mmCIF file of the N, C-alpha and C atoms, coordinates in Angstrom:
data_MODEL
# 
_entry.id   MODEL 
# 
loop_
_atom_site.group_PDB 
_atom_site.id 
_atom_site.type_symbol 
_atom_site.label_atom_id 
_atom_site.label_alt_id 
_atom_site.label_comp_id 
_atom_site.label_asym_id 
_atom_site.label_entity_id 
_atom_site.label_seq_id 
_atom_site.pdbx_PDB_ins_code 
_atom_site.Cartn_x 
_atom_site.Cartn_y 
_atom_site.Cartn_z 
_atom_site.occupancy 
_atom_site.B_iso_or_equiv 
_atom_site.pdbx_formal_charge 
_atom_site.auth_seq_id 
_atom_site.auth_comp_id 
_atom_site.auth_asym_id 
_atom_site.auth_atom_id 
_atom_site.pdbx_PDB_model_num 
ATOM 1   N N  . MET A 1 1  ? 90.657 185.829 103.505 1.00 0.00 ? 1  MET A N  1 
ATOM 2   C CA . MET A 1 1  ? 90.100 184.861 104.313 1.00 0.00 ? 1  MET A CA 1 
ATOM 3   C C  . MET A 1 1  ? 90.187 185.623 105.785 1.00 0.00 ? 1  MET A C  1 
ATOM 4   N N  . ASN A 1 2  ? 88.516 185.445 106.123 1.00 0.00 ? 2  ASN A N  1 
ATOM 5   C CA . ASN A 1 2  ? 88.115 185.697 107.373 1.00 0.00 ? 2  ASN A CA 1 
ATOM 6   C C  . ASN A 1 2  ? 88.195 184.936 108.154 1.00 0.00 ? 2  ASN A C  1 
ATOM 7   N N  . PHE A 1 3  ? 88.944 184.997 109.636 1.00 0.00 ? 3  PHE A N  1 
ATOM 8   C CA . PHE A 1 3  ? 88.181 184.229 110.859 1.00 0.00 ? 3  PHE A CA 1 
ATOM 9   C C  . PHE A 1 3  ? 88.093 184.873 111.783 1.00 0.00 ? 3  PHE A C  1 
ATOM 10  N N  . GLN A 1 4  ? 86.098 183.946 112.380 1.00 0.00 ? 4  GLN A N  1 
ATOM 11  C CA . GLN A 1 4  ? 85.484 184.531 113.093 1.00 0.00 ? 4  GLN A CA 1 
ATOM 12  C C  . GLN A 1 4  ? 85.437 183.699 114.419 1.00 0.00 ? 4  GLN A C  1 
ATOM 13  N N  . LEU A 1 5  ? 86.009 183.488 115.276 1.00 0.00 ? 5  LEU A N  1 
ATOM 14  C CA . LEU A 1 5  ? 85.689 182.822 116.530 1.00 0.00 ? 5  LEU A CA 1 
ATOM 15  C C  . LEU A 1 5  ? 84.822 183.374 117.562 1.00 0.00 ? 5  LEU A C  1 
ATOM 16  N N  . ASP A 1 6  ? 83.982 182.469 117.265 1.00 0.00 ? 6  ASP A N  1 
ATOM 17  C CA . ASP A 1 6  ? 82.570 182.418 118.977 1.00 0.00 ? 6  ASP A CA 1 
ATOM 18  C C  . ASP A 1 6  ? 83.135 181.820 119.785 1.00 0.00 ? 6  ASP A C  1 
ATOM 19  N N  . ILE A 1 7  ? 83.210 182.384 120.956 1.00 0.00 ? 7  ILE A N  1 
ATOM 20  C CA . ILE A 1 7  ? 83.217 181.970 122.329 1.00 0.00 ? 7  ILE A CA 1 
ATOM 21  C C  . ILE A 1 7  ? 82.178 181.157 122.903 1.00 0.00 ? 7  ILE A C  1 
ATOM 22  N N  . ILE A 1 8  ? 81.610 180.041 122.934 1.00 0.00 ? 8  ILE A N  1 
ATOM 23  C CA . ILE A 1 8  ? 80.596 178.786 123.422 1.00 0.00 ? 8  ILE A CA 1 
ATOM 24  C C  . ILE A 1 8  ? 80.226 179.567 124.763 1.00 0.00 ? 8  ILE A C  1 
ATOM 25  N N  . GLN A 1 9  ? 79.078 180.330 125.249 1.00 0.00 ? 9  GLN A N  1 
ATOM 26  C CA . GLN A 1 9  ? 78.287 180.789 126.599 1.00 0.00 ? 9  GLN A CA 1 
ATOM 27  C C  . GLN A 1 9  ? 78.269 179.959 127.251 1.00 0.00 ? 9  GLN A C  1 
ATOM 28  N N  . ASP A 1 10 ? 77.630 178.441 126.722 1.00 0.00 ? 10 ASP A N  1 
ATOM 29  C CA . ASP A 1 10 ? 77.136 177.216 127.380 1.00 0.00 ? 10 ASP A CA 1 
ATOM 30  C C  . ASP A 1 10 ? 76.458 176.339 127.199 1.00 0.00 ? 10 ASP A C  1 
ATOM 31  N N  . LYS A 1 11 ? 76.374 174.824 127.380 1.00 0.00 ? 11 LYS A N  1 
ATOM 32  C CA . LYS A 1 11 ? 76.160 173.700 126.611 1.00 0.00 ? 11 LYS A CA 1 
ATOM 33  C C  . LYS A 1 11 ? 76.083 172.832 127.838 1.00 0.00 ? 11 LYS A C  1 
ATOM 34  N N  . VAL A 1 12 ? 75.344 171.626 126.846 1.00 0.00 ? 12 VAL A N  1 
ATOM 35  C CA . VAL A 1 12 ? 74.769 171.313 128.414 1.00 0.00 ? 12 VAL A CA 1 
ATOM 36  C C  . VAL A 1 12 ? 75.280 169.421 128.004 1.00 0.00 ? 12 VAL A C  1 
ATOM 37  N N  . GLU A 1 13 ? 75.755 168.535 128.750 1.00 0.00 ? 13 GLU A N  1 
ATOM 38  C CA . GLU A 1 13 ? 76.388 167.220 128.309 1.00 0.00 ? 13 GLU A CA 1 
ATOM 39  C C  . GLU A 1 13 ? 75.514 166.433 129.414 1.00 0.00 ? 13 GLU A C  1 
ATOM 40  N N  . PHE A 1 14 ? 75.158 165.361 128.804 1.00 0.00 ? 14 PHE A N  1 
ATOM 41  C CA . PHE A 1 14 ? 74.322 164.110 129.564 1.00 0.00 ? 14 PHE A CA 1 
ATOM 42  C C  . PHE A 1 14 ? 75.799 163.049 129.674 1.00 0.00 ? 14 PHE A C  1 
ATOM 43  N N  . PHE A 1 15 ? 74.918 161.837 130.733 1.00 0.00 ? 15 PHE A N  1 
ATOM 44  C CA . PHE A 1 15 ? 75.894 161.080 130.683 1.00 0.00 ? 15 PHE A CA 1 
ATOM 45  C C  . PHE A 1 15 ? 74.614 159.693 131.527 1.00 0.00 ? 15 PHE A C  1 
ATOM 46  N N  . GLU A 1 16 ? 75.246 158.308 130.805 1.00 0.00 ? 16 GLU A N  1 
ATOM 47  C CA . GLU A 1 16 ? 73.961 157.575 131.679 1.00 0.00 ? 16 GLU A CA 1 
ATOM 48  C C  . GLU A 1 16 ? 75.165 156.319 131.785 1.00 0.00 ? 16 GLU A C  1 
ATOM 49  N N  . GLY A 1 17 ? 74.592 155.242 132.723 1.00 0.00 ? 17 GLY A N  1 
ATOM 50  C CA . GLY A 1 17 ? 75.313 154.482 132.921 1.00 0.00 ? 17 GLY A CA 1 
ATOM 51  C C  . GLY A 1 17 ? 74.619 153.285 134.879 1.00 0.00 ? 17 GLY A C  1 
ATOM 52  N N  . GLU A 1 18 ? 74.437 152.642 134.397 1.00 0.00 ? 18 GLU A N  1 
ATOM 53  C CA . GLU A 1 18 ? 74.426 152.077 136.077 1.00 0.00 ? 18 GLU A CA 1 
ATOM 54  C C  . GLU A 1 18 ? 75.205 152.052 137.264 1.00 0.00 ? 18 GLU A C  1 
ATOM 55  N N  . SER A 1 19 ? 76.455 152.652 137.205 1.00 0.00 ? 19 SER A N  1 
ATOM 56  C CA . SER A 1 19 ? 77.461 152.951 138.079 1.00 0.00 ? 19 SER A CA 1 
ATOM 57  C C  . SER A 1 19 ? 77.772 154.473 138.210 1.00 0.00 ? 19 SER A C  1 
ATOM 58  N N  . LEU A 1 20 ? 77.238 154.732 139.483 1.00 0.00 ? 20 LEU A N  1 
ATOM 59  C CA . LEU A 1 20 ? 77.230 156.479 139.967 1.00 0.00 ? 20 LEU A CA 1 
ATOM 60  C C  . LEU A 1 20 ? 78.894 156.614 139.661 1.00 0.00 ? 20 LEU A C  1 
ATOM 61  N N  . LYS A 1 21 ? 79.514 155.922 140.399 1.00 0.00 ? 21 LYS A N  1 
ATOM 62  C CA . LYS A 1 21 ? 80.930 156.021 140.309 1.00 0.00 ? 21 LYS A CA 1 
ATOM 63  C C  . LYS A 1 21 ? 82.007 156.225 138.820 1.00 0.00 ? 21 LYS A C  1 
ATOM 64  N N  . THR A 1 22 ? 81.417 155.293 137.375 1.00 0.00 ? 22 THR A N  1 
ATOM 65  C CA . THR A 1 22 ? 81.743 156.153 136.601 1.00 0.00 ? 22 THR A CA 1 
ATOM 66  C C  . THR A 1 22 ? 80.945 156.837 135.517 1.00 0.00 ? 22 THR A C  1 
ATOM 67  N N  . ILE A 1 23 ? 80.165 157.114 136.282 1.00 0.00 ? 23 ILE A N  1 
ATOM 68  C CA . ILE A 1 23 ? 79.689 158.302 135.515 1.00 0.00 ? 23 ILE A CA 1 
ATOM 69  C C  . ILE A 1 23 ? 79.781 159.560 136.189 1.00 0.00 ? 23 ILE A C  1 
ATOM 70  N N  . GLU A 1 24 ? 80.800 159.676 137.549 1.00 0.00 ? 24 GLU A N  1 
ATOM 71  C CA . GLU A 1 24 ? 81.629 160.474 138.444 1.00 0.00 ? 24 GLU A CA 1 
ATOM 72  C C  . GLU A 1 24 ? 82.877 160.670 137.351 1.00 0.00 ? 24 GLU A C  1 
ATOM 73  N N  . LYS A 1 25 ? 83.228 159.637 137.539 1.00 0.00 ? 25 LYS A N  1 
ATOM 74  C CA . LYS A 1 25 ? 85.091 159.454 136.259 1.00 0.00 ? 25 LYS A CA 1 
ATOM 75  C C  . LYS A 1 25 ? 84.266 160.467 135.135 1.00 0.00 ? 25 LYS A C  1 
ATOM 76  N N  . ARG A 1 26 ? 83.735 159.958 134.741 1.00 0.00 ? 26 ARG A N  1 
ATOM 77  C CA . ARG A 1 26 ? 83.509 160.892 132.997 1.00 0.00 ? 26 ARG A CA 1 
ATOM 78  C C  . ARG A 1 26 ? 83.193 162.197 133.088 1.00 0.00 ? 26 ARG A C  1 
ATOM 79  N N  . ILE A 1 27 ? 82.175 162.726 134.447 1.00 0.00 ? 27 ILE A N  1 
ATOM 80  C CA . ILE A 1 27 ? 82.080 163.914 134.376 1.00 0.00 ? 27 ILE A CA 1 
ATOM 81  C C  . ILE A 1 27 ? 83.288 164.534 135.170 1.00 0.00 ? 27 ILE A C  1 
ATOM 82  N N  . SER A 1 28 ? 84.003 164.384 135.855 1.00 0.00 ? 28 SER A N  1 
ATOM 83  C CA . SER A 1 28 ? 84.979 164.956 136.216 1.00 0.00 ? 28 SER A CA 1 
ATOM 84  C C  . SER A 1 28 ? 86.062 164.968 135.606 1.00 0.00 ? 28 SER A C  1 
ATOM 85  N N  . GLU A 1 29 ? 85.935 164.011 134.161 1.00 0.00 ? 29 GLU A N  1 
ATOM 86  C CA . GLU A 1 29 ? 87.168 164.149 133.103 1.00 0.00 ? 29 GLU A CA 1 
ATOM 87  C C  . GLU A 1 29 ? 86.309 164.889 132.033 1.00 0.00 ? 29 GLU A C  1 
ATOM 88  N N  . GLN A 1 30 ? 84.994 165.611 131.831 1.00 0.00 ? 30 GLN A N  1 
ATOM 89  C CA . GLN A 1 30 ? 84.975 166.243 131.124 1.00 0.00 ? 30 GLN A CA 1 
ATOM 90  C C  . GLN A 1 30 ? 84.742 167.831 131.817 1.00 0.00 ? 30 GLN A C  1 
ATOM 91  N N  . ILE A 1 31 ? 84.858 168.055 133.357 1.00 0.00 ? 31 ILE A N  1 
ATOM 92  C CA . ILE A 1 31 ? 84.705 169.197 133.751 1.00 0.00 ? 31 ILE A CA 1 
ATOM 93  C C  . ILE A 1 31 ? 86.361 169.930 133.738 1.00 0.00 ? 31 ILE A C  1 
ATOM 94  N N  . GLU A 1 32 ? 87.549 168.639 133.300 1.00 0.00 ? 32 GLU A N  1 
ATOM 95  C CA . GLU A 1 32 ? 88.742 169.413 133.544 1.00 0.00 ? 32 GLU A CA 1 
ATOM 96  C C  . GLU A 1 32 ? 88.799 169.749 132.261 1.00 0.00 ? 32 GLU A C  1 
ATOM 97  N N  . ILE A 1 33 ? 88.136 169.305 130.867 1.00 0.00 ? 33 ILE A N  1 
ATOM 98  C CA . ILE A 1 33 ? 88.349 169.656 129.477 1.00 0.00 ? 33 ILE A CA 1 
ATOM 99  C C  . ILE A 1 33 ? 87.694 170.557 128.892 1.00 0.00 ? 33 ILE A C  1 
ATOM 100 N N  . ASN A 1 34 ? 86.509 171.237 129.692 1.00 0.00 ? 34 ASN A N  1 
ATOM 101 C CA . ASN A 1 34 ? 85.924 172.339 129.673 1.00 0.00 ? 34 ASN A CA 1 
ATOM 102 C C  . ASN A 1 34 ? 86.395 173.300 130.382 1.00 0.00 ? 34 ASN A C  1 
ATOM 103 N N  . LYS A 1 35 ? 86.988 173.223 131.444 1.00 0.00 ? 35 LYS A N  1 
ATOM 104 C CA . LYS A 1 35 ? 87.989 174.242 131.893 1.00 0.00 ? 35 LYS A CA 1 
ATOM 105 C C  . LYS A 1 35 ? 88.804 175.135 130.828 1.00 0.00 ? 35 LYS A C  1 
ATOM 106 N N  . GLY A 1 36 ? 89.588 174.242 129.843 1.00 0.00 ? 36 GLY A N  1 
ATOM 107 C CA . GLY A 1 36 ? 90.068 174.577 128.892 1.00 0.00 ? 36 GLY A CA 1 
ATOM 108 C C  . GLY A 1 36 ? 89.714 175.690 127.731 1.00 0.00 ? 36 GLY A C  1 
ATOM 109 N N  . ILE A 1 37 ? 87.947 175.681 128.196 1.00 0.00 ? 37 ILE A N  1 
ATOM 110 C CA . ILE A 1 37 ? 87.375 176.123 127.223 1.00 0.00 ? 37 ILE A CA 1 
ATOM 111 C C  . ILE A 1 37 ? 85.854 177.149 127.806 1.00 0.00 ? 37 ILE A C  1 
ATOM 112 N N  . LEU A 1 38 ? 87.319 177.509 129.207 1.00 0.00 ? 38 LEU A N  1 
ATOM 113 C CA . LEU A 1 38 ? 86.828 178.710 130.406 1.00 0.00 ? 38 LEU A CA 1 
ATOM 114 C C  . LEU A 1 38 ? 84.604 178.420 130.948 1.00 0.00 ? 38 LEU A C  1 
ATOM 115 N N  . LEU A 1 39 ? 84.700 177.372 130.220 1.00 0.00 ? 39 LEU A N  1 
ATOM 116 C CA . LEU A 1 39 ? 83.320 176.937 130.672 1.00 0.00 ? 39 LEU A CA 1 
ATOM 117 C C  . LEU A 1 39 ? 83.235 176.240 132.331 1.00 0.00 ? 39 LEU A C  1 
ATOM 118 N N  . SER A 1 40 ? 82.370 176.290 133.269 1.00 0.00 ? 40 SER A N  1 
ATOM 119 C CA . SER A 1 40 ? 82.543 176.085 135.092 1.00 0.00 ? 40 SER A CA 1 
ATOM 120 C C  . SER A 1 40 ? 81.049 175.052 135.079 1.00 0.00 ? 40 SER A C  1 
ATOM 121 N N  . VAL A 1 41 ? 80.818 174.361 135.761 1.00 0.00 ? 41 VAL A N  1 
ATOM 122 C CA . VAL A 1 41 ? 79.633 173.431 136.133 1.00 0.00 ? 41 VAL A CA 1 
ATOM 123 C C  . VAL A 1 41 ? 78.467 174.492 136.911 1.00 0.00 ? 41 VAL A C  1 
ATOM 124 N N  . HIS A 1 42 ? 77.609 174.951 136.101 1.00 0.00 ? 42 HIS A N  1 
ATOM 125 C CA . HIS A 1 42 ? 76.667 175.787 136.079 1.00 0.00 ? 42 HIS A CA 1 
ATOM 126 C C  . HIS A 1 42 ? 74.823 175.059 137.179 1.00 0.00 ? 42 HIS A C  1 
ATOM 127 N N  . SER A 1 43 ? 75.047 174.037 136.728 1.00 0.00 ? 43 SER A N  1 
ATOM 128 C CA . SER A 1 43 ? 74.060 173.108 137.550 1.00 0.00 ? 43 SER A CA 1 
ATOM 129 C C  . SER A 1 43 ? 73.831 171.479 136.855 1.00 0.00 ? 43 SER A C  1 
ATOM 130 N N  . VAL A 1 44 ? 73.682 170.446 138.527 1.00 0.00 ? 44 VAL A N  1 
ATOM 131 C CA . VAL A 1 44 ? 73.280 169.510 137.295 1.00 0.00 ? 44 VAL A CA 1 
ATOM 132 C C  . VAL A 1 44 ? 72.226 168.053 137.908 1.00 0.00 ? 44 VAL A C  1 
ATOM 133 N N  . ASN A 1 45 ? 71.433 167.902 137.261 1.00 0.00 ? 45 ASN A N  1 
ATOM 134 C CA . ASN A 1 45 ? 70.495 167.649 137.604 1.00 0.00 ? 45 ASN A CA 1 
ATOM 135 C C  . ASN A 1 45 ? 70.046 165.593 137.370 1.00 0.00 ? 45 ASN A C  1 
ATOM 136 N N  . HIS A 1 46 ? 70.050 165.137 138.261 1.00 0.00 ? 46 HIS A N  1 
ATOM 137 C CA . HIS A 1 46 ? 70.251 163.430 137.980 1.00 0.00 ? 46 HIS A CA 1 
ATOM 138 C C  . HIS A 1 46 ? 68.530 162.800 138.508 1.00 0.00 ? 46 HIS A C  1 
ATOM 139 N N  . GLN A 1 47 ? 68.858 161.561 137.192 1.00 0.00 ? 47 GLN A N  1 
ATOM 140 C CA . GLN A 1 47 ? 67.468 160.693 137.795 1.00 0.00 ? 47 GLN A CA 1 
ATOM 141 C C  . GLN A 1 47 ? 67.586 159.442 137.851 1.00 0.00 ? 47 GLN A C  1 
ATOM 142 N N  . THR A 1 48 ? 67.435 157.975 138.690 1.00 0.00 ? 48 THR A N  1 
ATOM 143 C CA . THR A 1 48 ? 68.059 157.299 138.417 1.00 0.00 ? 48 THR A CA 1 
ATOM 144 C C  . THR A 1 48 ? 66.462 155.928 138.700 1.00 0.00 ? 48 THR A C  1 
ATOM 145 N N  . THR A 1 49 ? 66.494 155.723 138.025 1.00 0.00 ? 49 THR A N  1 
ATOM 146 C CA . THR A 1 49 ? 65.066 154.622 137.350 1.00 0.00 ? 49 THR A CA 1 
ATOM 147 C C  . THR A 1 49 ? 65.975 152.880 137.534 1.00 0.00 ? 49 THR A C  1 
ATOM 148 N N  . LEU A 1 50 ? 64.567 151.920 137.745 1.00 0.00 ? 50 LEU A N  1 
ATOM 149 C CA . LEU A 1 50 ? 65.020 150.544 138.228 1.00 0.00 ? 50 LEU A CA 1 
ATOM 150 C C  . LEU A 1 50 ? 64.609 150.116 136.412 1.00 0.00 ? 50 LEU A C  1 
ATOM 151 N N  . GLN A 1 51 ? 65.941 148.980 136.250 1.00 0.00 ? 51 GLN A N  1 
ATOM 152 C CA . GLN A 1 51 ? 65.579 148.750 134.894 1.00 0.00 ? 51 GLN A CA 1 
ATOM 153 C C  . GLN A 1 51 ? 64.217 147.333 135.320 1.00 0.00 ? 51 GLN A C  1 
ATOM 154 N N  . GLU A 1 52 ? 64.292 146.496 134.238 1.00 0.00 ? 52 GLU A N  1 
ATOM 155 C CA . GLU A 1 52 ? 63.484 145.722 134.488 1.00 0.00 ? 52 GLU A CA 1 
ATOM 156 C C  . GLU A 1 52 ? 63.970 144.610 134.947 1.00 0.00 ? 52 GLU A C  1 
ATOM 157 N N  . ASN A 1 53 ? 65.301 144.174 135.650 1.00 0.00 ? 53 ASN A N  1 
ATOM 158 C CA . ASN A 1 53 ? 66.677 143.626 136.263 1.00 0.00 ? 53 ASN A CA 1 
ATOM 159 C C  . ASN A 1 53 ? 66.351 143.961 137.847 1.00 0.00 ? 53 ASN A C  1 
ATOM 160 N N  . GLY A 1 54 ? 65.913 144.631 137.994 1.00 0.00 ? 54 GLY A N  1 
ATOM 161 C CA . GLY A 1 54 ? 65.849 145.388 139.331 1.00 0.00 ? 54 GLY A CA 1 
ATOM 162 C C  . GLY A 1 54 ? 66.937 146.230 139.656 1.00 0.00 ? 54 GLY A C  1 
ATOM 163 N N  . ARG A 1 55 ? 67.983 146.802 138.885 1.00 0.00 ? 55 ARG A N  1 
ATOM 164 C CA . ARG A 1 55 ? 69.077 147.587 138.800 1.00 0.00 ? 55 ARG A CA 1 
ATOM 165 C C  . ARG A 1 55 ? 68.970 148.818 138.388 1.00 0.00 ? 55 ARG A C  1 
ATOM 166 N N  . PRO A 1 56 ? 69.892 149.901 139.177 1.00 0.00 ? 56 PRO A N  1 
ATOM 167 C CA . PRO A 1 56 ? 69.660 151.045 139.302 1.00 0.00 ? 56 PRO A CA 1 
ATOM 168 C C  . PRO A 1 56 ? 69.890 151.511 137.475 1.00 0.00 ? 56 PRO A C  1 
ATOM 169 N N  . TYR A 1 57 ? 69.800 152.103 136.672 1.00 0.00 ? 57 TYR A N  1 
ATOM 170 C CA . TYR A 1 57 ? 70.076 153.031 135.738 1.00 0.00 ? 57 TYR A CA 1 
ATOM 171 C C  . TYR A 1 57 ? 70.017 154.968 136.114 1.00 0.00 ? 57 TYR A C  1 
ATOM 172 N N  . HIS A 1 58 ? 71.405 155.095 135.687 1.00 0.00 ? 58 HIS A N  1 
ATOM 173 C CA . HIS A 1 58 ? 71.347 157.084 136.198 1.00 0.00 ? 58 HIS A CA 1 
ATOM 174 C C  . HIS A 1 58 ? 71.682 157.412 134.622 1.00 0.00 ? 58 HIS A C  1 
ATOM 175 N N  . THR A 1 59 ? 70.886 158.664 135.044 1.00 0.00 ? 59 THR A N  1 
ATOM 176 C CA . THR A 1 59 ? 70.785 159.689 134.084 1.00 0.00 ? 59 THR A CA 1 
ATOM 177 C C  . THR A 1 59 ? 71.028 160.982 134.718 1.00 0.00 ? 59 THR A C  1 
ATOM 178 N N  . VAL A 1 60 ? 72.363 161.319 133.657 1.00 0.00 ? 60 VAL A N  1 
ATOM 179 C CA . VAL A 1 60 ? 72.612 163.011 134.603 1.00 0.00 ? 60 VAL A CA 1 
ATOM 180 C C  . VAL A 1 60 ? 72.936 164.275 133.339 1.00 0.00 ? 60 VAL A C  1 
ATOM 181 N N  . MET A 1 61 ? 72.498 165.045 133.583 1.00 0.00 ? 61 MET A N  1 
ATOM 182 C CA . MET A 1 61 ? 72.651 166.522 132.809 1.00 0.00 ? 61 MET A CA 1 
ATOM 183 C C  . MET A 1 61 ? 73.475 167.186 133.788 1.00 0.00 ? 61 MET A C  1 
ATOM 184 N N  . VAL A 1 62 ? 74.439 167.808 132.758 1.00 0.00 ? 62 VAL A N  1 
ATOM 185 C CA . VAL A 1 62 ? 75.071 168.819 133.757 1.00 0.00 ? 62 VAL A CA 1 
ATOM 186 C C  . VAL A 1 62 ? 74.900 170.490 132.617 1.00 0.00 ? 62 VAL A C  1 
ATOM 187 N N  . HIS A 1 63 ? 74.997 171.022 132.911 1.00 0.00 ? 63 HIS A N  1 
ATOM 188 C CA . HIS A 1 63 ? 74.529 172.219 132.386 1.00 0.00 ? 63 HIS A CA 1 
ATOM 189 C C  . HIS A 1 63 ? 76.335 173.034 132.699 1.00 0.00 ? 63 HIS A C  1 
ATOM 190 N N  . PHE A 1 64 ? 77.278 173.539 131.467 1.00 0.00 ? 64 PHE A N  1 
ATOM 191 C CA . PHE A 1 64 ? 78.219 174.378 131.498 1.00 0.00 ? 64 PHE A CA 1 
ATOM 192 C C  . PHE A 1 64 ? 77.969 175.722 131.437 1.00 0.00 ? 64 PHE A C  1 
ATOM 193 N N  . LYS A 1 65 ? 78.581 176.524 132.081 1.00 0.00 ? 65 LYS A N  1 
ATOM 194 C CA . LYS A 1 65 ? 78.177 178.160 131.670 1.00 0.00 ? 65 LYS A CA 1 
ATOM 195 C C  . LYS A 1 65 ? 79.652 178.670 131.082 1.00 0.00 ? 65 LYS A C  1 
ATOM 196 N N  . ILE A 1 66 ? 79.670 180.173 130.635 1.00 0.00 ? 66 ILE A N  1 
ATOM 197 C CA . ILE A 1 66 ? 80.783 180.515 130.491 1.00 0.00 ? 66 ILE A CA 1 
ATOM 198 C C  . ILE A 1 66 ? 81.146 180.924 132.162 1.00 0.00 ? 66 ILE A C  1 
ATOM 199 N N  . LYS A 1 67 ? 82.857 180.765 132.711 1.00 0.00 ? 67 LYS A N  1 
ATOM 200 C CA . LYS A 1 67 ? 83.211 181.775 133.780 1.00 0.00 ? 67 LYS A CA 1 
ATOM 201 C C  . LYS A 1 67 ? 82.798 183.318 133.522 1.00 0.00 ? 67 LYS A C  1 
ATOM 202 N N  . LYS A 1 68 ? 82.359 184.143 134.692 1.00 0.00 ? 68 LYS A N  1 
ATOM 203 C CA . LYS A 1 68 ? 82.258 185.717 134.480 1.00 0.00 ? 68 LYS A CA 1 
ATOM 204 C C  . LYS A 1 68 ? 83.416 185.861 135.175 1.00 0.00 ? 68 LYS A C  1 
# 
């Protein structure tokens, strides 16, 4: 039986919601989880749009890369 382990080089995760505080908390939790697999934040992209009711809606893309 052969086992082959591949190291994750990078991964992209998306977060969305109406509250930046909630999204920030979820991203912080995910950063801690990804530290366990040796990934750190490489870049963050953020966009805000207004819903029909006038409330903001935030989407965030976080790119994690392996620590070197």
